[in-house]
Every structure is written in C-alpha cells, then in structure tokens.
N, C-alpha and C positions, 0 to 999 in steps of 0.2 A: 302701512304707509303713514305711521305716526311721525316719523322723522321728516318725511316730506311736507306734511301739513305744518309741523312746527317751523320748518325752514321757510315756508311760504309766508307764515305770520311774521317771522322775523324780518323778512325782506319787504314786507308790505309798505311800510312807510317810505323806504328808499325808492321803491317802484313808483309810488304816487308822485314823489318829488320829481323824479326824472321824467315821468309820463307828462305830468302837467307843465313842466318847464319846456320840454322839447316839442311835444304834440301841440301844447297850448300856444307856443310861439308860432308854430308852422300853421296852425289853424287861423290864428289871428292875422297872419301875413296873407293868407289866401283871401280872407275877407276884406283886407286892405287894398286888394287889387283894383277895385273900381275907383278908389281915391287917387291911386298913383298911375292909373292907365295912361293918362295923357302925357305925363312925364316920361313914362317908359317908352311911349311911342316915339317921342323926340330923341330919347337916349339909345334907342335900339340899334341904330346904325353905328353910333359911336361904340357901344359895347362890342358889336360884331367886328370892329376894326382895331381891337386892342392887341392884335399879334398873338403871342403865345398865351396870353391870359384868356383870350377868347377861345383858343383851341382847348386849354385845360378845362375850362368850365362848360364848354359846349356852346358857347355863345355865338360861334361862327356857323353853327348848323340849325339852332333853334332861335327864334327871335324872342327876347325877353318881353316884347311888347304884346305877345299873345299870351292867353291864359295857359296854354299847354307849355310854352316855352318858359314862362315864369314859373310854373310849377316844377318843370324838369330841371332847370338851371339853378334854381334858388331853394325852393321849399324841399324838394326830394333830397337835395344834397345836404341841406341842414338836418333833415331827419336822419339820413344815413350816418352822418358824422356823430350826432347825438346818440343814435342807437348803438353805434360802435363803441363809443365811450361808456355807455351804460353797461354793455355786454363785458367790456374789459374790467370795469370796477367790480361787477357782480362775480365774474369768474375768479378774479385774483384774490378774493376774500373768502370764498366758500369753504375751503378746507384749512387754510392757515389760521383762521380766526379762532378755531378750536384750541390750538396750541398757544396762540398769542393771548387768548382770554382765559387760559387755564380751565377750560371746560372739558378738555379731552379726558381728564381723570374720571369725570362723571360718566361719559360715554363709554369709557373702557370697561366698566363694571356692568354695563348693560348686556343682555344677551343678544347683541347685534354685531354681525361681522363687519370688518372694515370694508369689505367689498359692498355690502348692503348699504352702509353708510355713504360710501362714495357714489354709488348709483343713484340713491334718493336725492343727494344734494345735486348731482348733475341733472336729474330729471326736474328738479325745482328751477335750476337755471333755464332749462329748455322751456318750461312753462312760462316763466316770467318774460322770456324774450318773445315767445309766441304771442302772449297776451299784449305785449308792448306793440308788436307789429299789427296785430289784428285790430286792436282798438284804435290805433293810430290811423289805420287805413280807413276804418269806418268813420272816423272823425273828418278825414279829408273828403270822403264821399259826401258827407253831410255838407261840408263847406262848399263844395261844388254845386250841390243842389240848391243851397241858399243863394249862391251867386247866379243861379240859372245858367250854368256853363256845362258844356258837353265834356264828359269824361270818357276816354278810350278804355273800356272795361278790360279787354284782352291785355294790352300793355300794362295797365295798372295792376292787374292781378299778377302778372309775371314779375312786375317790380316789387310787390309785396313779398312774393316767395324768394326772390333773389336777396332782398335786404335781410329777410329772416336768416337765410343761409349764411350771409356775410356776418351777421351778429353771432350766429352760432359758431362759426369758425374762430372768430376773435375770442369769444367767451370760452371755447374749448382750449385754445392756446394759453389763455390766462389761467384757466382751471388747472392745466398742467403745471404752470408756474407755481400755483398755490399749493400743489401737492409736494413740491420740492422745497418749500419755504415754511419757516415757523413764524414768519411775521407777515403783517399786511403789506402786500406788494401792489397796492393801488397806483402808485406812481409808475411802476413798471408796466402795468396794465394800460395805463393811459398813454404811456410812451409808445407801446406796441401799436395801439389804435391810431395814434397820430402819425407814426411812421408809415403805416400802411396807407393811410389817406394821402400823405405827401408823395409816396411812391406812385399812387394812381395818377396824380397830377402831373408829375415829372415824366412818367413813361409815355404820356400823351403828346408831349411837346419836344422830347429829346430822342430822336431816333436811335441813338447808340444804346439806350437802356430800354427800348420798347419791350423787351422780353420780360421786364418786371411786371408786366400785366398778368403773367401766369402765377405771380407770388402774392400780390395784394388782393384781398377779397372785395375791395371797393371798386375794382375794375368791372367784374361781372354784374354788379348791381347799379352801374351807372344809368341814371334815368334817361339821359339824352340818347344813348344808344338804344335803350329799350323802347322809347316812344318812337324813335325813327325805325323801329323794327329791323335793327341791324342783325346780322347772323349771330346765332348763339355761340358764345365762347366755350364751346364744349370742353376744350382742354383745361381751361380755368376751373370749370365746375368739377371735373374729374380730380385735379390737384386739390381743390378745396375739400372735396370729400375725403381724400387720402389724408390730408393734413388734420381734419377734424377727428376722424377715427383714430389716427396715430396719436394725436395728443391725448385722447381720452384713454387709450391703452397704456400709454406711457405713464399717465397720471395714476392709473390703477395699479400698474406694477410697482411704481415708487411708493405709493400709499400702503400697499400690502406689505412691503419690506421695510418701511420706515420706522425708526425708533421714535415713538410718540411719547413725548414728555413735556 
C-alpha cells in the first residue's frame, strides 16, 4: 500500500484546506445561532412564504428559527455542496495528473500493474471522503454540545451516511472522467457537482422534471427530508450504487487499455 500512503500524503494539504474552509465555516455558523436567533425568529415566516425558493430549500417544512431547521436548511446544505465540490476536484485529478505532470513514465517502470495503481488511488479518494464526512460530523456534534442543543442522533447518522454516499458517487464519476483525460479536468468536475446540485433544487419545484431526483445524488442526502424522517428514496440509492460501480468499472477498463504517455 505504498502508493496509497504516497497519494494520501500528496492530498493532505488539499484535504486540510477544504476541511477547514467548509467544516470550519459550518461550525462557526452553528455557534453563531444564538446571536442571530432573534432575527431568524422574525424572518422565519417570511422565509416560509417565499414560494418556490422556500420549497427548494425546505424552508416551507422546517422553520429556520429553530436549531434543527437552521442546521437542516442552511448548515447541512452548505456542507453537502462543499463536500460534493471537494469530491469532484479530488476524483477528477487522481489519474490524469500522472500524465499531465509527466510522472507516469516513472510509475510505468515500477513493478506495479495499472489495476493496482487505479485501485489504490480510488481507495485514497474513498478514505479522504470518509474522513471529511466523519470528522465534519464530529465537529457538528461538538458544536451542538457547546450550544447545549439537542441533536437527533438517528437522522444525523443517516444524514452522514447519505452525504458520504453522495460524495462517493460524484467522486467516482469524476474519477472516471480522469481516466479518460490526459489533463486536469477540475472545471469539468466542479461543473458536474454544480449541475447535480441545481437539478436537486429544480426537481423539487418543477413537477415536469420531478424524475430528475433519481439522477442527482443531492436528492437522497437532503437534510430536510432526513430530519423529517421521510421515506427512504430506495430507488435513488439503488441508482446511485449502480452509477458508482459502473463509473469505477469503466474507469478501470479505460485505464487498462489507455495509451499512457
């Protein structure tokens, strides 16, 4: 697992930057709740009557004036978007950077198969995303404890698992893109994450495209749905699993047969 350790070290600084920016911002916003609680109480009814915007962000179902509603509609959404972007950047760069940085010539002379290289790089992405979600969740638990607020453990655990699966799906798609490219496709990865996020918002307010919920991974990790204990979107999870596995298999097939130079 030498390659795995080396890849983890290479990604460590980027991981820290994304973690402290996204999780740090969310952590700070939770601690700010007591300072803005009175304002949110006055604005809660206004937010709930913003039409399609309220529906898209779940403000019509959970009041932003409560800690649970504030976390679900603001903090969790920010974490999900940031995590999705982190997964996209990480996945889109893992394989293509070797060719773009001309380090593939060195790797080619090592007694390491392409499949082993691909697997260890993918496991590195999985480990980074898992740590991002786990440490982020622990930070939010600590913030709730500092604020002396009750946290619904069951829905919170389900949220963490759903968000990790969402990041893994986006990361796997971008990992596949990386296998087909010789250059850094960070822009493409970010575009994929943002399109999925926009699709989730749109399918909640436009009945004609409601079926997009089966396409976007942001749908099944929506915190408002989870905290209100809505029914599990089983079909969306199944599709997410198929997409994740298919993206990994396609990346492996392409990388095994790719002319590396």
